[in-house]
VEXDRENNU-966190 format. One line per 10 residues: number of its first residue (from 1); their letters; for each residue y, z, x of N, C-alpha, C. Coordinates in pm, 1 decimal. Layout:
N
NUM) a) Y,Z,X,Y,Z,X,Y,Z,X  ... .
//
This chain:
155
1) mitlklakpe) 262.5,973.1,1777.6,272.7,841.7,1717.9,132.9,795.0,1677.1  127.6,720.2,1569.1,-0.5,670.0,1520.0,-43.3,544.1,1593.7  -170.9,518.7,1586.8,-229.8,395.4,1636.4,-264.2,310.8,1515.1  -236.7,181.6,1522.2,-268.0,90.7,1411.7,-398.4,17.7,1440.7  -483.7,10.5,1338.3,-609.5,-63.3,1350.8,-639.5,-131.2,1218.9  -708.7,-245.0,1227.3,-759.5,-308.5,1106.1,-885.9,-234.7,1063.4  -896.5,-208.7,934.5,-1011.8,-136.0,881.7,-1135.9,-222.7,886.3  -1249.3,-156.4,896.5,-1380.2,-221.4,894.0,-1460.8,-158.5,780.7  -1568.3,-224.2,737.1,-1647.7,-170.3,626.0,-1690.0,-24.5,644.8  -1715.2,15.2,767.5,-1757.5,153.5,791.3,-1645.0,255.8,768.8 .
11) nakelgelfy) -1522.4,208.9,747.4,-1409.7,298.7,719.6,-1391.1,325.4,570.3  -1474.7,265.7,484.7,-1454.3,274.6,338.7,-1450.4,418.6,288.6  -1541.3,502.0,334.2,-1547.1,640.1,284.3,-1420.3,716.6,323.6  -1382.2,706.3,448.5,-1262.3,777.6,495.5,-1136.3,726.2,425.2  -1126.9,595.0,406.7,-1011.1,538.8,336.5,-1010.6,579.7,190.2  -1128.5,582.6,126.2,-1137.5,627.0,-12.5,-1091.3,770.7,-28.1  -1129.9,856.5,65.3,-1086.9,997.0,62.3,-935.8,1008.0,79.6  -880.8,929.8,171.2,-735.6,930.6,192.2,-663.3,878.3,68.4  -713.5,770.3,10.5,-654.9,712.0,-109.7,-650.5,816.6,-221.5  -762.9,883.1,-243.6,-770.3,984.3,-348.8,-674.1,1100.0,-320.2 .
21) scllenypet) -666.6,1145.3,-195.8,-573.3,1252.8,-158.3,-429.2,1211.9,-183.8  -395.3,1088.4,-149.2,-257.9,1039.8,-170.1,-225.8,1027.8,-318.7  -323.2,984.5,-396.8,-300.8,978.1,-541.6,-277.3,1118.2,-597.9  -354.1,1215.5,-551.3,-333.8,1354.1,-594.9,-194.3,1403.7,-558.0  -148.8,1370.8,-436.6,-16.0,1413.0,-390.8,96.3,1348.1,-470.8  78.9,1220.5,-503.1,188.6,1143.1,-560.2,181.1,1120.7,-710.9  61.3,1117.9,-767.6,44.7,1086.4,-909.2,-54.0,1181.2,-976.7  -30.8,1310.1,-969.2,-127.6,1404.4,-1028.3,-146.0,1384.7,-1178.6  -44.2,1331.9,-1246.1,-54.0,1313.0,-1391.0,-147.8,1198.9,-1430.0  -179.6,1109.9,-1336.7,-268.0,997.3,-1369.6,-401.5,1004.9,-1296.2 .
31) iseyslksct) -426.3,1114.7,-1226.0,-547.0,1121.1,-1144.2,-674.1,1113.5,-1228.1  -666.1,1146.0,-1355.9,-785.5,1136.5,-1440.2,-836.0,992.1,-1450.8  -750.4,895.7,-1419.7,-789.9,754.2,-1421.0,-873.3,717.7,-1297.5  -876.4,807.0,-1197.5,-941.1,779.1,-1069.7,-1041.5,888.5,-1036.7  -1127.7,858.6,-943.6,-1219.0,957.6,-888.2,-1233.4,926.0,-739.9  -1287.6,1020.1,-666.0,-1313.2,994.6,-525.5,-1405.8,874.3,-511.7  -1504.4,864.7,-599.7,-1596.9,751.5,-594.9,-1525.3,619.3,-623.2  -1438.4,615.2,-724.5,-1369.8,488.7,-756.2,-1277.6,446.3,-641.7  -1216.2,543.2,-575.8,-1128.4,509.7,-462.8,-1209.6,456.3,-345.2  -1324.3,517.1,-318.5,-1411.6,469.5,-210.9,-1469.8,332.8,-246.8 .
41) dyfrrrrcad) -1509.3,315.0,-372.2,-1563.5,186.3,-416.7,-1461.5,73.6,-402.6  -1332.5,104.6,-422.6,-1226.9,4.1,-403.6,-1237.8,-55.6,-263.7  -1252.3,29.3,-163.3,-1261.2,-20.3,-25.8,-1396.8,-84.2,3.0  -1501.8,-32.8,-55.6,-1634.6,-93.9,-36.1,-1638.7,-235.4,-93.3  -1581.8,-253.9,-213.2,-1578.7,-388.8,-274.8,-1501.4,-486.2,-186.9  -1393.0,-439.5,-129.4,-1309.9,-524.5,-42.5,-1370.7,-540.5,96.2  -1471.9,-458.5,126.1,-1527.9,-450.6,261.2,-1417.0,-415.4,361.0  -1317.9,-343.3,311.3,-1202.9,-296.8,389.6,-1120.1,-412.5,446.9  -1138.8,-532.2,392.4,-1062.1,-647.6,440.2,-914.0,-628.3,408.9  -831.1,-688.3,490.3,-686.5,-687.5,469.7,-633.0,-545.9,449.2 .
51) tvmgiydskv) -673.1,-456.7,538.3,-628.4,-317.9,534.5,-590.5,-274.1,675.1  -466.7,-228.9,690.0,-419.6,-171.0,815.8,-426.4,-19.9,801.3  -485.0,44.9,901.8,-493.0,191.3,901.8,-398.7,246.9,1007.6  -339.4,361.8,977.7,-262.9,438.2,1075.0,-345.1,559.4,1113.8  -374.0,573.1,1242.8,-461.5,679.9,1289.8,-384.2,772.4,1382.6  -395.5,901.4,1356.7,-333.1,1002.2,1441.8,-440.0,1103.6,1479.8  -460.0,1120.8,1608.7,-556.1,1218.4,1658.1,-693.5,1199.6,1592.6  -741.2,1076.2,1589.4,-871.7,1036.2,1534.6,-883.5,1052.1,1383.3  -773.2,1074.3,1313.6,-775.9,1091.1,1167.9,-690.9,981.4,1104.3  -745.3,915.1,1001.9,-667.1,815.3,929.1,-567.5,890.7,841.5 .
61) vgfctygqsd) -438.3,864.7,864.0,-333.2,937.1,791.5,-252.6,844.7,700.4  -279.3,715.2,706.9,-209.0,620.1,622.3,-280.4,486.5,623.6  -248.7,405.5,523.1,-307.2,271.9,516.7,-219.4,181.6,431.9  -239.9,52.8,450.9,-174.2,-48.5,368.9,-277.0,-157.7,341.8  -296.8,-188.7,212.8,-380.4,-302.7,176.5,-288.2,-415.7,131.9  -329.0,-537.3,160.2,-244.3,-653.6,133.6,-331.7,-774.1,104.7  -269.6,-880.9,56.8,-342.4,-1004.4,30.4,-260.5,-1095.8,-57.8  -326.2,-1194.1,-116.4,-257.9,-1285.8,-207.3,-216.8,-1209.2,-332.4  -98.4,-1238.7,-382.2,-50.2,-1173.4,-502.9,-138.1,-1207.3,-621.3  -164.1,-1106.6,-703.4,-236.8,-1133.8,-827.6,-140.9,-1146.1,-945.7 .
71) defmkdsgei) -11.6,-1146.0,-916.6,92.2,-1166.0,-1017.6,88.2,-1313.4,-1059.2  71.4,-1339.4,-1187.7,54.2,-1477.3,-1233.8,170.9,-1569.2,-1198.8  289.8,-1514.1,-1177.4,406.5,-1596.0,-1144.5,434.1,-1601.1,-994.4  354.8,-1529.6,-915.1,381.8,-1519.8,-772.2,257.6,-1551.9,-688.6  172.6,-1640.1,-735.7,46.1,-1670.7,-667.8,64.3,-1723.6,-526.2  180.9,-1778.7,-496.0,204.5,-1831.3,-361.9,265.4,-1726.2,-269.8  268.5,-1601.6,-312.9,324.7,-1491.9,-234.1,214.4,-1398.7,-186.6  242.7,-1332.5,-75.3,157.5,-1223.1,-31.8,199.3,-1098.3,-108.3  110.8,-1000.3,-113.8,142.6,-877.9,-186.3,94.4,-755.9,-109.8  176.7,-654.4,-107.9,136.9,-523.4,-59.5,75.3,-453.7,-179.9 .
81) nylfvlkdyq) -54.6,-428.1,-173.7,-122.9,-365.6,-287.2,-100.3,-215.4,-288.1  -125.9,-152.6,-175.9,-107.5,-8.0,-163.0,-52.8,22.7,-24.3  40.5,113.5,-18.6,88.7,169.1,107.9,99.6,318.7,85.3  15.2,393.6,153.1,17.5,539.3,141.9,12.1,601.5,279.6  89.9,705.6,297.4,85.8,789.3,416.6,86.3,933.1,366.2  -3.2,1015.6,419.8,-5.7,1156.0,379.5,132.2,1218.7,400.2  172.6,1303.9,309.1,307.8,1362.4,313.8,339.0,1429.5,446.5  241.8,1497.2,506.4,265.7,1565.0,634.4,297.6,1467.6,747.4  270.3,1339.6,727.5,292.5,1238.9,831.8,404.5,1141.7,796.5  474.8,1169.8,689.2,586.1,1083.3,649.1,712.7,1119.6,725.7 .
91) rhgdgrrilh) 807.4,1025.4,721.7,939.8,1041.0,781.9,938.9,1042.9,935.6  836.2,975.6,991.8,827.4,961.0,1137.0,821.6,813.8,1177.2  840.4,723.7,1080.9,836.1,580.8,1108.0,697.2,520.0,1097.3  597.4,603.0,1063.2,460.4,552.2,1059.4,437.7,456.2,942.5  491.3,487.6,825.2,478.6,397.5,710.8,542.1,262.6,740.1  656.5,267.1,806.5,725.7,143.9,845.9,638.4,61.2,939.5  577.3,126.0,1038.4,491.7,54.9,1134.0,369.8,-5.6,1064.6  308.1,70.7,973.2,190.9,20.2,900.5,230.9,-100.7,815.8  342.5,-88.7,744.2,389.0,-199.0,658.6,421.6,-322.2,741.6  492.2,-304.8,854.1,527.1,-420.0,938.1,401.7,-492.7,986.0 .
101) eavrklirqe) 298.3,-418.5,1019.5,174.2,-484.5,1064.2,111.2,-563.7,950.2  111.1,-507.2,830.0,56.9,-580.3,714.3,138.3,-706.5,687.3  269.8,-698.1,697.2,354.4,-816.0,676.1,326.7,-920.8,783.5  306.0,-877.6,908.6,270.9,-973.2,1014.7,141.5,-1047.0,979.9  46.5,-976.0,924.1,-80.0,-1039.1,884.7,-56.2,-1139.9,771.7  31.6,-1107.7,677.6,63.4,-1201.3,568.7,133.6,-1326.1,622.9  220.5,-1309.6,720.8,286.4,-1424.8,783.4,180.7,-1514.5,847.2  82.3,-1455.4,915.1,-26.0,-1534.0,976.2,-108.6,-1608.3,871.6  -112.0,-1553.2,749.8,-182.9,-1620.5,640.8,-92.7,-1723.8,572.5  25.0,-1746.9,630.2,119.7,-1851.2,590.7,189.5,-1826.0,457.7 .
111) ynqvicwvds) 208.9,-1699.5,422.9,293.4,-1667.3,308.4,437.7,-1663.5,357.1  530.2,-1702.8,270.4,671.4,-1696.9,309.1,748.8,-1594.5,226.0  676.4,-1525.0,139.8,737.9,-1418.1,61.0,632.6,-1310.2,37.2  678.2,-1186.5,32.7,589.1,-1075.3,3.6,648.2,-994.3,-111.6  559.4,-948.3,-199.6,604.4,-863.8,-309.8,527.7,-732.0,-306.2  581.6,-635.0,-375.4,512.3,-508.7,-397.6,566.7,-448.3,-526.2  492.6,-358.1,-583.7,532.6,-290.4,-706.5,559.8,-144.6,-672.0  676.7,-94.6,-709.2,717.5,40.8,-674.7,744.6,119.5,-802.7  691.8,239.8,-807.4,713.7,330.0,-920.2,864.8,347.8,-939.5  913.5,319.3,-1058.1,1058.3,325.3,-1084.0,1115.3,464.9,-1063.2 .
121) rneegrgfye) 1032.1,568.0,-1071.5,1078.6,706.2,-1050.7,1082.6,745.8,-904.2  1024.9,664.1,-818.6,1010.3,697.9,-677.6,1133.2,652.3,-598.8  1237.1,733.9,-601.5,1362.6,698.4,-533.6,1343.0,681.9,-383.6  1262.6,770.4,-321.8,1237.4,758.4,-177.7,1165.7,628.1,-145.0  1065.2,595.9,-225.7,990.6,472.1,-203.5,1078.0,349.2,-221.9  1160.1,352.9,-324.8,1249.9,239.0,-348.5,1348.1,224.6,-232.2  1401.1,336.6,-186.8,1492.7,333.1,-71.9,1423.8,284.8,54.3  1298.7,323.4,73.2,1219.4,280.3,188.4,1209.0,128.3,191.1  1166.6,69.9,78.9,1151.4,-75.5,74.5,1285.8,-146.9,86.4  1388.2,-94.4,23.5,1520.9,-157.3,32.3,1573.5,-153.5,174.9 .
131) algfrpsefe) 1550.2,-43.9,246.7,1594.0,-33.9,386.7,1522.2,-135.8,474.7  1405.7,-181.5,431.1,1329.4,-280.8,506.9,1353.1,-423.2,457.4  1454.3,-440.5,373.1,1493.1,-574.4,330.3,1432.3,-622.6,200.8  1353.9,-539.7,133.4,1299.1,-577.5,3.1,1408.8,-560.5,-102.0  1404.6,-645.8,-201.7,1502.2,-639.8,-310.4,1430.1,-627.3,-443.5  1483.8,-544.6,-532.4,1419.8,-532.8,-664.4,1446.2,-657.7,-746.8  1350.6,-692.9,-828.5,1369.3,-803.9,-922.2,1388.4,-744.7,-1061.0  1406.8,-829.3,-1157.7,1423.3,-782.9,-1295.5,1288.8,-759.1,-1363.5  1179.7,-787.6,-1293.3,1047.4,-775.1,-1353.6,992.4,-634.2,-1339.3  941.4,-582.8,-1449.2,878.1,-451.5,-1452.1,748.7,-462.6,-1530.5 .
141) rtengitwvr) 658.1,-368.9,-1506.2,536.4,-357.8,-1585.7,505.0,-209.2,-1601.2  434.8,-177.2,-1707.3,397.9,-37.9,-1731.6,247.0,-25.7,-1734.6  195.2,68.0,-1654.7,52.2,96.9,-1648.9,34.7,247.1,-1641.0  -55.8,300.3,-1720.1,-84.1,444.5,-1720.4,42.1,527.8,-1737.1  136.8,477.2,-1816.2,260.0,551.1,-1841.1,362.8,544.2,-1730.1  336.1,464.2,-1626.5,428.8,450.7,-1513.1,491.5,312.1,-1519.0  623.2,306.9,-1506.3,693.6,179.6,-1499.7,706.4,140.2,-1352.9  658.4,21.4,-1323.1,659.6,-32.1,-1186.9,762.6,-144.4,-1179.4  842.6,-144.8,-1073.8,942.8,-247.7,-1048.1,891.8,-339.0,-937.5  899.6,-470.2,-960.3,857.1,-564.9,-856.9,968.4,-581.9,-753.5 .
151) yfksi) 934.0,-563.3,-629.6,1024.7,-586.9,-515.9,974.4,-709.3,-441.7  1065.9,-778.7,-373.9,1025.9,-898.1,-298.6,1107.5,-909.4,-171.8  1052.9,-985.6,-77.7,1122.8,-1011.8,48.0,1071.7,-1143.6,103.9  1163.0,-1228.1,152.3,1123.8,-1348.6,223.7,1079.3,-1308.2,362.3  972.1,-1373.7,409.2,921.0,-1340.3,543.7,907.1,-1464.2,628.1 .
//
């Protein structure tokens, strides 16, 4: 079982490496838009704030970043920005545990709704969020050739 911890600035490099690995696993067709440096810089700019890490045997195997929604119509909602777990560590409940901790943090920040954007082709991901009470909305957006569906849940 994984241990959950809040990320600190010194975790930026390890989280950037994990982020890049997960992008390679899940979105190889768009990886040219990213680099190991850009993924690490994402966490450095944030100072790793609002990031839950899942650690197994001293190795970060998953993470979830969260915060205020940047969706212009959902500014009063919390948002799950990224939730990734390495494929070898999926289907053990770890992604669920990481997500639940991030949602708990959003509740403490006094949000009453959380949204996330899910790749429309990702049936497993969509099923994962739906099993946790998220519902798809009619809103979609397209970035880098990927259609994303907005999901939401009252918290």
